[in-house]
Structure formats: structure tokens, C-alpha cells
PAPA-82852 format. One record per residue (C-alpha): x, y, z; residue number from 1; residue in one letter. Coordinates in Angstrom, 3 decimals, always signed. Layout:
! residues N
<rec x="X" y="Y" z="Z" seq="NUM" type="A"/>
...
***
This chain:
! residues 252
<rec x="+34.810" y="+3.605" z="-69.873" seq="1" type="M"/>
<rec x="+34.730" y="+2.926" z="-73.570" seq="2" type="T"/>
<rec x="+37.145" y="+4.855" z="-75.756" seq="3" type="K"/>
<rec x="+35.000" y="+4.074" z="-78.781" seq="4" type="D"/>
<rec x="+32.969" y="+7.055" z="-79.966" seq="5" type="F"/>
<rec x="+31.842" y="+5.620" z="-83.308" seq="6" type="T"/>
<rec x="+28.356" y="+4.676" z="-82.055" seq="7" type="H"/>
<rec x="+27.513" y="+8.285" z="-81.182" seq="8" type="R"/>
<rec x="+24.926" y="+10.029" z="-83.397" seq="9" type="P"/>
<rec x="+27.208" y="+13.089" z="-83.575" seq="10" type="W"/>
<rec x="+30.930" y="+13.630" z="-82.809" seq="11" type="P"/>
<rec x="+32.089" y="+13.868" z="-79.215" seq="12" type="R"/>
<rec x="+32.851" y="+17.378" z="-77.925" seq="13" type="P"/>
<rec x="+36.391" y="+18.549" z="-78.527" seq="14" type="Q"/>
<rec x="+36.652" y="+20.031" z="-75.049" seq="15" type="S"/>
<rec x="+37.521" y="+18.019" z="-71.939" seq="16" type="F"/>
<rec x="+34.753" y="+16.261" z="-70.039" seq="17" type="W"/>
<rec x="+34.224" y="+17.634" z="-66.543" seq="18" type="C"/>
<rec x="+32.646" y="+14.727" z="-64.628" seq="19" type="M"/>
<rec x="+32.702" y="+10.942" z="-64.540" seq="20" type="K"/>
<rec x="+30.019" y="+8.720" z="-63.015" seq="21" type="Q"/>
<rec x="+29.007" y="+5.067" z="-62.735" seq="22" type="R"/>
<rec x="+25.332" y="+4.105" z="-62.806" seq="23" type="W"/>
<rec x="+24.386" y="+0.774" z="-61.184" seq="24" type="H"/>
<rec x="+21.271" y="-1.449" z="-61.262" seq="25" type="D"/>
<rec x="+19.334" y="+0.991" z="-63.391" seq="26" type="L"/>
<rec x="+15.747" y="+0.316" z="-64.406" seq="27" type="L"/>
<rec x="+14.039" y="+2.136" z="-67.265" seq="28" type="F"/>
<rec x="+10.261" y="+2.179" z="-66.744" seq="29" type="M"/>
<rec x="+8.556" y="+3.742" z="-69.770" seq="30" type="H"/>
<rec x="+4.933" y="+4.637" z="-70.462" seq="31" type="W"/>
<rec x="+3.491" y="+6.015" z="-73.699" seq="32" type="A"/>
<rec x="+1.459" y="+9.159" z="-72.919" seq="33" type="V"/>
<rec x="-0.450" y="+11.750" z="-74.958" seq="34" type="P"/>
<rec x="+1.756" y="+14.454" z="-76.442" seq="35" type="V"/>
<rec x="-0.640" y="+17.053" z="-75.049" seq="36" type="S"/>
<rec x="+0.053" y="+15.947" z="-71.453" seq="37" type="S"/>
<rec x="+3.781" y="+16.747" z="-71.725" seq="38" type="L"/>
<rec x="+3.909" y="+19.760" z="-74.068" seq="39" type="E"/>
<rec x="+3.067" y="+22.393" z="-71.393" seq="40" type="P"/>
<rec x="+6.227" y="+21.422" z="-69.483" seq="41" type="F"/>
<rec x="+8.596" y="+21.769" z="-72.456" seq="42" type="I"/>
<rec x="+10.164" y="+25.102" z="-73.533" seq="43" type="P"/>
<rec x="+9.153" y="+26.427" z="-76.950" seq="44" type="K"/>
<rec x="+12.854" y="+26.288" z="-77.861" seq="45" type="N"/>
<rec x="+12.532" y="+22.494" z="-77.841" seq="46" type="L"/>
<rec x="+10.139" y="+19.975" z="-79.347" seq="47" type="Q"/>
<rec x="+8.952" y="+16.754" z="-77.802" seq="48" type="L"/>
<rec x="+10.731" y="+13.868" z="-79.471" seq="49" type="D"/>
<rec x="+8.235" y="+11.154" z="-80.398" seq="50" type="T"/>
<rec x="+8.438" y="+7.603" z="-81.714" seq="51" type="F"/>
<rec x="+5.813" y="+6.748" z="-84.296" seq="52" type="E"/>
<rec x="+3.749" y="+9.664" z="-83.037" seq="53" type="G"/>
<rec x="+3.878" y="+8.689" z="-79.355" seq="54" type="K"/>
<rec x="+5.483" y="+10.624" z="-76.498" seq="55" type="A"/>
<rec x="+7.095" y="+8.700" z="-73.655" seq="56" type="W"/>
<rec x="+7.706" y="+9.385" z="-69.981" seq="57" type="I"/>
<rec x="+10.186" y="+7.380" z="-67.917" seq="58" type="A"/>
<rec x="+10.785" y="+6.812" z="-64.225" seq="59" type="I"/>
<rec x="+14.342" y="+5.607" z="-63.666" seq="60" type="V"/>
<rec x="+15.661" y="+4.340" z="-60.299" seq="61" type="P"/>
<rec x="+19.355" y="+3.464" z="-59.875" seq="62" type="F"/>
<rec x="+22.349" y="+4.203" z="-57.692" seq="63" type="H"/>
<rec x="+25.561" y="+6.036" z="-58.483" seq="64" type="M"/>
<rec x="+29.219" y="+5.635" z="-57.588" seq="65" type="S"/>
<rec x="+32.591" y="+6.881" z="-58.729" seq="66" type="G"/>
<rec x="+31.432" y="+10.464" z="-59.131" seq="67" type="I"/>
<rec x="+34.418" y="+12.716" z="-59.609" seq="68" type="R"/>
<rec x="+35.546" y="+15.799" z="-61.475" seq="69" type="L"/>
<rec x="+38.155" y="+15.541" z="-64.198" seq="70" type="N"/>
<rec x="+41.694" y="+15.443" z="-62.749" seq="71" type="W"/>
<rec x="+40.360" y="+15.038" z="-59.207" seq="72" type="L"/>
<rec x="+39.799" y="+11.944" z="-57.050" seq="73" type="P"/>
<rec x="+36.432" y="+10.833" z="-55.721" seq="74" type="E"/>
<rec x="+35.290" y="+12.980" z="-52.800" seq="75" type="L"/>
<rec x="+34.025" y="+11.294" z="-49.607" seq="76" type="P"/>
<rec x="+30.318" y="+11.894" z="-49.112" seq="77" type="G"/>
<rec x="+29.722" y="+12.938" z="-52.723" seq="78" type="L"/>
<rec x="+30.603" y="+9.872" z="-54.766" seq="79" type="S"/>
<rec x="+28.023" y="+7.213" z="-53.813" seq="80" type="V"/>
<rec x="+24.233" y="+7.611" z="-53.451" seq="81" type="F"/>
<rec x="+20.873" y="+6.494" z="-54.898" seq="82" type="P"/>
<rec x="+19.107" y="+8.592" z="-57.519" seq="83" type="E"/>
<rec x="+15.703" y="+8.611" z="-59.187" seq="84" type="L"/>
<rec x="+14.674" y="+10.620" z="-62.213" seq="85" type="N"/>
<rec x="+11.502" y="+11.345" z="-64.152" seq="86" type="V"/>
<rec x="+12.190" y="+12.210" z="-67.777" seq="87" type="R"/>
<rec x="+10.969" y="+12.536" z="-71.325" seq="88" type="T"/>
<rec x="+12.671" y="+13.051" z="-74.685" seq="89" type="Y"/>
<rec x="+13.144" y="+16.271" z="-76.624" seq="90" type="V"/>
<rec x="+15.112" y="+17.724" z="-79.507" seq="91" type="T"/>
<rec x="+16.257" y="+21.163" z="-80.569" seq="92" type="D"/>
<rec x="+16.011" y="+20.050" z="-84.193" seq="93" type="G"/>
<rec x="+19.547" y="+18.686" z="-84.406" seq="94" type="S"/>
<rec x="+20.379" y="+16.797" z="-81.195" seq="95" type="K"/>
<rec x="+17.780" y="+14.547" z="-79.559" seq="96" type="P"/>
<rec x="+18.250" y="+14.375" z="-75.810" seq="97" type="G"/>
<rec x="+16.678" y="+14.031" z="-72.374" seq="98" type="V"/>
<rec x="+14.440" y="+16.489" z="-70.523" seq="99" type="W"/>
<rec x="+14.133" y="+15.928" z="-66.778" seq="100" type="F"/>
<rec x="+10.957" y="+16.767" z="-64.903" seq="101" type="F"/>
<rec x="+12.655" y="+15.890" z="-61.613" seq="102" type="S"/>
<rec x="+15.718" y="+14.192" z="-60.151" seq="103" type="L"/>
<rec x="+15.713" y="+12.952" z="-56.560" seq="104" type="D"/>
<rec x="+18.907" y="+12.092" z="-54.699" seq="105" type="A"/>
<rec x="+19.861" y="+11.125" z="-51.157" seq="106" type="L"/>
<rec x="+22.842" y="+13.473" z="-50.884" seq="107" type="N"/>
<rec x="+21.754" y="+17.088" z="-50.143" seq="108" type="P"/>
<rec x="+25.128" y="+18.577" z="-51.094" seq="109" type="L"/>
<rec x="+25.073" y="+16.827" z="-54.477" seq="110" type="A"/>
<rec x="+21.522" y="+18.139" z="-54.974" seq="111" type="V"/>
<rec x="+22.632" y="+21.715" z="-54.317" seq="112" type="T"/>
<rec x="+25.652" y="+21.488" z="-56.626" seq="113" type="I"/>
<rec x="+23.663" y="+19.914" z="-59.477" seq="114" type="A"/>
<rec x="+20.890" y="+22.500" z="-59.232" seq="115" type="R"/>
<rec x="+23.324" y="+25.411" z="-59.354" seq="116" type="R"/>
<rec x="+25.811" y="+24.092" z="-61.918" seq="117" type="W"/>
<rec x="+23.566" y="+22.142" z="-64.305" seq="118" type="Y"/>
<rec x="+20.265" y="+23.974" z="-63.619" seq="119" type="R"/>
<rec x="+18.570" y="+20.600" z="-63.230" seq="120" type="L"/>
<rec x="+15.459" y="+20.152" z="-61.022" seq="121" type="P"/>
<rec x="+17.163" y="+18.094" z="-58.308" seq="122" type="Y"/>
<rec x="+15.439" y="+17.428" z="-54.975" seq="123" type="F"/>
<rec x="+16.600" y="+15.963" z="-51.684" seq="124" type="H"/>
<rec x="+14.843" y="+12.692" z="-50.838" seq="125" type="A"/>
<rec x="+14.912" y="+10.010" z="-48.190" seq="126" type="Q"/>
<rec x="+16.036" y="+6.936" z="-50.118" seq="127" type="M"/>
<rec x="+17.089" y="+3.342" z="-49.574" seq="128" type="S"/>
<rec x="+18.201" y="+0.511" z="-51.818" seq="129" type="L"/>
<rec x="+18.738" y="-3.110" z="-50.787" seq="130" type="Q"/>
<rec x="+19.509" y="-6.300" z="-52.678" seq="131" type="M"/>
<rec x="+17.339" y="-9.085" z="-51.210" seq="132" type="I"/>
<rec x="+17.154" y="-12.511" z="-52.787" seq="133" type="G"/>
<rec x="+18.248" y="-11.306" z="-56.207" seq="134" type="G"/>
<rec x="+15.761" y="-8.411" z="-56.276" seq="135" type="S"/>
<rec x="+16.423" y="-4.730" z="-55.671" seq="136" type="I"/>
<rec x="+14.147" y="-3.187" z="-53.040" seq="137" type="H"/>
<rec x="+13.978" y="+0.538" z="-53.737" seq="138" type="Y"/>
<rec x="+12.327" y="+3.329" z="-51.731" seq="139" type="K"/>
<rec x="+12.330" y="+7.063" z="-52.313" seq="140" type="S"/>
<rec x="+10.269" y="+9.853" z="-50.774" seq="141" type="R"/>
<rec x="+11.010" y="+13.474" z="-51.560" seq="142" type="R"/>
<rec x="+11.572" y="+15.740" z="-48.568" seq="143" type="K"/>
<rec x="+9.130" y="+18.629" z="-48.589" seq="144" type="M"/>
<rec x="+8.542" y="+21.730" z="-46.513" seq="145" type="D"/>
<rec x="+6.559" y="+21.058" z="-43.327" seq="146" type="K"/>
<rec x="+3.641" y="+23.076" z="-44.691" seq="147" type="T"/>
<rec x="+3.376" y="+20.876" z="-47.795" seq="148" type="V"/>
<rec x="+1.772" y="+17.459" z="-48.109" seq="149" type="A"/>
<rec x="+3.924" y="+14.356" z="-48.484" seq="150" type="A"/>
<rec x="+6.281" y="+14.536" z="-51.425" seq="151" type="G"/>
<rec x="+6.321" y="+12.243" z="-54.458" seq="152" type="P"/>
<rec x="+7.432" y="+8.729" z="-53.640" seq="153" type="E"/>
<rec x="+8.314" y="+5.409" z="-55.207" seq="154" type="L"/>
<rec x="+8.377" y="+2.048" z="-53.434" seq="155" type="T"/>
<rec x="+9.084" y="-1.011" z="-55.550" seq="156" type="M"/>
<rec x="+11.040" y="-4.179" z="-56.196" seq="157" type="E"/>
<rec x="+12.749" y="-5.028" z="-59.481" seq="158" type="Y"/>
<rec x="+15.134" y="-7.567" z="-60.949" seq="159" type="A"/>
<rec x="+16.683" y="-8.402" z="-64.321" seq="160" type="P"/>
<rec x="+15.555" y="-11.317" z="-66.463" seq="161" type="L"/>
<rec x="+17.580" y="-12.950" z="-69.196" seq="162" type="G"/>
<rec x="+20.913" y="-12.119" z="-70.777" seq="163" type="D"/>
<rec x="+22.223" y="-8.639" z="-71.664" seq="164" type="P"/>
<rec x="+21.854" y="-7.472" z="-75.260" seq="165" type="Y"/>
<rec x="+22.372" y="-4.357" z="-77.360" seq="166" type="L"/>
<rec x="+19.285" y="-2.700" z="-78.804" seq="167" type="A"/>
<rec x="+19.149" y="-2.565" z="-82.595" seq="168" type="R"/>
<rec x="+19.102" y="+0.836" z="-84.295" seq="169" type="K"/>
<rec x="+15.620" y="+1.790" z="-85.368" seq="170" type="G"/>
<rec x="+13.895" y="-0.024" z="-82.516" seq="171" type="T"/>
<rec x="+11.909" y="+1.676" z="-79.778" seq="172" type="L"/>
<rec x="+14.289" y="+0.508" z="-77.044" seq="173" type="E"/>
<rec x="+17.278" y="+1.982" z="-78.918" seq="174" type="H"/>
<rec x="+15.404" y="+5.266" z="-79.399" seq="175" type="W"/>
<rec x="+14.482" y="+5.446" z="-75.706" seq="176" type="L"/>
<rec x="+17.898" y="+4.699" z="-74.244" seq="177" type="T"/>
<rec x="+20.625" y="+5.872" z="-76.636" seq="178" type="E"/>
<rec x="+20.669" y="+9.565" z="-75.721" seq="179" type="R"/>
<rec x="+23.863" y="+11.609" z="-75.671" seq="180" type="Y"/>
<rec x="+22.844" y="+14.981" z="-74.291" seq="181" type="C"/>
<rec x="+20.477" y="+16.530" z="-71.772" seq="182" type="L"/>
<rec x="+18.646" y="+19.838" z="-71.790" seq="183" type="Y"/>
<rec x="+17.956" y="+22.051" z="-68.781" seq="184" type="A"/>
<rec x="+16.530" y="+25.455" z="-67.948" seq="185" type="Q"/>
<rec x="+18.191" y="+28.233" z="-66.063" seq="186" type="G"/>
<rec x="+16.298" y="+31.240" z="-64.765" seq="187" type="E"/>
<rec x="+15.981" y="+32.699" z="-68.262" seq="188" type="N"/>
<rec x="+18.098" y="+30.497" z="-70.512" seq="189" type="D"/>
<rec x="+18.168" y="+27.055" z="-72.100" seq="190" type="L"/>
<rec x="+21.224" y="+24.836" z="-71.621" seq="191" type="Y"/>
<rec x="+22.531" y="+21.618" z="-73.134" seq="192" type="R"/>
<rec x="+25.125" y="+19.262" z="-71.644" seq="193" type="A"/>
<rec x="+26.786" y="+16.544" z="-73.692" seq="194" type="E"/>
<rec x="+27.203" y="+13.066" z="-72.211" seq="195" type="I"/>
<rec x="+28.935" y="+9.918" z="-73.416" seq="196" type="H"/>
<rec x="+28.670" y="+6.237" z="-72.596" seq="197" type="H"/>
<rec x="+28.990" y="+2.858" z="-74.285" seq="198" type="A"/>
<rec x="+25.883" y="+1.447" z="-75.963" seq="199" type="P"/>
<rec x="+23.470" y="+0.284" z="-73.286" seq="200" type="W"/>
<rec x="+23.631" y="-3.387" z="-72.340" seq="201" type="E"/>
<rec x="+19.973" y="-4.021" z="-71.596" seq="202" type="L"/>
<rec x="+18.130" y="-6.904" z="-69.992" seq="203" type="Q"/>
<rec x="+14.416" y="-7.645" z="-69.731" seq="204" type="P"/>
<rec x="+13.139" y="-7.012" z="-66.218" seq="205" type="A"/>
<rec x="+10.316" y="-7.681" z="-63.810" seq="206" type="K"/>
<rec x="+8.959" y="-5.326" z="-61.204" seq="207" type="T"/>
<rec x="+6.453" y="-4.990" z="-58.391" seq="208" type="K"/>
<rec x="+5.415" y="-1.374" z="-57.865" seq="209" type="I"/>
<rec x="+3.910" y="-0.747" z="-54.429" seq="210" type="L"/>
<rec x="+3.675" y="+3.061" z="-54.488" seq="211" type="T"/>
<rec x="+4.326" y="+5.446" z="-57.369" seq="212" type="N"/>
<rec x="+3.369" y="+9.125" z="-57.229" seq="213" type="T"/>
<rec x="+6.391" y="+10.436" z="-59.137" seq="214" type="M"/>
<rec x="+4.298" y="+11.603" z="-62.109" seq="215" type="A"/>
<rec x="+1.440" y="+13.149" z="-60.145" seq="216" type="K"/>
<rec x="+2.266" y="+16.544" z="-61.699" seq="217" type="F"/>
<rec x="+0.811" y="+15.370" z="-65.030" seq="218" type="L"/>
<rec x="-2.711" y="+16.502" z="-65.981" seq="219" type="P"/>
<rec x="-3.679" y="+12.850" z="-66.505" seq="220" type="V"/>
<rec x="-2.510" y="+9.789" z="-64.535" seq="221" type="P"/>
<rec x="+0.001" y="+7.350" z="-65.946" seq="222" type="L"/>
<rec x="-1.595" y="+4.585" z="-68.025" seq="223" type="P"/>
<rec x="-2.714" y="+1.560" z="-66.042" seq="224" type="K"/>
<rec x="-0.951" y="-0.721" z="-68.505" seq="225" type="T"/>
<rec x="+2.375" y="-2.178" z="-67.264" seq="226" type="P"/>
<rec x="+5.414" y="-0.073" z="-68.168" seq="227" type="P"/>
<rec x="+7.986" y="-1.108" z="-70.722" seq="228" type="L"/>
<rec x="+10.946" y="-2.360" z="-68.657" seq="229" type="L"/>
<rec x="+14.682" y="-2.469" z="-69.368" seq="230" type="H"/>
<rec x="+17.420" y="-3.156" z="-66.795" seq="231" type="F"/>
<rec x="+21.129" y="-2.361" z="-66.995" seq="232" type="S"/>
<rec x="+23.614" y="-3.467" z="-64.345" seq="233" type="S"/>
<rec x="+26.342" y="-0.905" z="-65.056" seq="234" type="L"/>
<rec x="+26.959" y="+2.148" z="-67.218" seq="235" type="Q"/>
<rec x="+30.002" y="+4.411" z="-67.065" seq="236" type="E"/>
<rec x="+29.285" y="+7.975" z="-68.100" seq="237" type="V"/>
<rec x="+31.249" y="+11.083" z="-69.011" seq="238" type="L"/>
<rec x="+29.575" y="+14.476" z="-68.663" seq="239" type="V"/>
<rec x="+30.582" y="+17.799" z="-70.215" seq="240" type="W"/>
<rec x="+29.836" y="+21.287" z="-68.795" seq="241" type="P"/>
<rec x="+26.459" y="+22.824" z="-69.694" seq="242" type="P"/>
<rec x="+26.409" y="+25.149" z="-72.704" seq="243" type="E"/>
<rec x="+23.966" y="+28.057" z="-72.927" seq="244" type="K"/>
<rec x="+21.881" y="+27.820" z="-76.090" seq="245" type="L"/>
<rec x="+19.186" y="+30.518" z="-76.049" seq="246" type="S"/>
<rec x="+16.749" y="+32.560" z="-74.022" seq="247" type="R"/>
<rec x="+14.020" y="+30.430" z="-72.499" seq="248" type="L"/>
<rec x="+10.447" y="+30.422" z="-73.816" seq="249" type="A"/>
<rec x="+7.524" y="+28.275" z="-72.625" seq="250" type="F"/>
<rec x="+4.170" y="+27.398" z="-74.110" seq="251" type="S"/>
<rec x="+1.197" y="+29.250" z="-72.618" seq="252" type="V"/>
***
């Protein structure tokens, strides 16, 4: 974990971080979408963050390890599992961050803890991840109630291409990836949690998407154009406790 905080867009929190994680073989898949398709899902307390007038949605598969609380060792059964999130980008006017539409994980206990502590929309999913011939074969299907149709799923292969690099400030890839907080909703309140990591070491990537229904909640389908792809082999992350910001308000 980097001890350098100078690349952050605002100072690190003065309090102690509460959780440490490692993210492995992460793929950012980004699509530009109409602002109007995302606005109904964002609280009025926040604004969609856009780049040159465009909103972006991302589907991000990866796997986690080394999950532990500050001052505690890694706990068996809670420290290693795949994860998949669907996200966009928001700001409260001062701190641009991430807004999650969903987060799927293999570990049901981790899902329960994350939902209760961070108020994030985590879901239990059947997931697998295999490295075959230099490519990552990734499958995820959300577990749903027996009375509900099959849950959102993603089946794909992906692999990095080329050497790692750091995105330049002012570029789209820097804007998409260099985010140092997340926002979440409680029952009636808005929360923000600070995070910290080194600047992303990105690589170009290739992918073959076989099934993708992760964004089926949108009023319009994802664009048929190929997504913008960025791969990162490893990121170490510190997470701070969520902080309550305000009462929650949604667009009508």
C-alpha cells in the first residue's frame, strides 16, 4: 500500500481507516449513456458527474483478497472472493465519487455485512473465475427468490494487452478511474465513505462478452458499440467508515 497521498484530489481523512482490501485482475468496462437514463436513480442530494457532457456507466469484474479490519488479521471465509459491480459517477459539489447501482459477491456473509455497515446494494451471486491460457474466464449470476425470473448475469473472457501505464490528468481514463470516495443510501440518509489507493496502473484490454444483463434495469439498453476497456492487475485499497451527510431525496 502506498504511503504517498500527494496524488489525492483532497487530503486523506485524519481518522484511522477501518478496512484494507486487495483488488485483482480488475476490468473497467465503460459505456457512454444519456444523462436522462441515469438521473432517476441518483438522489437529488447528488449530481451526475459527466465528462464533456457525457454520463458513463461501468461494469467492473474482479476478485478480492486480503480483506481485513484495521488491527485485525484476515478472517477465514471473508477475505477472498470474486466481486462484480455496476457503477456510475456522481458528486456532491465538492468530492466526485462513485455511485453503485449494484454489487454482486460470492460470499453471503460479506454481502450481509456490507449491506448493513456501508448501506451498499450488495447481492449474493453464484460466481466463478478461472485463468485459462492467459485469459480470465468470469461468470456471475445473481441469486434471486424462487418466484423471480433469473437474476442479472455476466459471462465473459478478458485479458490485458500491452504494458501498464498511469493515466494523465485531464484525460477521460483518469477521470473514470481516479475516484477517492463512494456514496451510498441508507433508509433515509445519504452516506459517503472515503477510500485511498495508489494511482491506477492501467493496461489496454480485450474481451469477449457472452452474456451481459447487468444493466437491464436501465430504461434503454447499453449501446451496441464496444465498451471502453482498462485492465489493472492489482490495487491495494484502504477504506474509511461511512459518514452520514444528509437526509435522502430522490428525483420524481
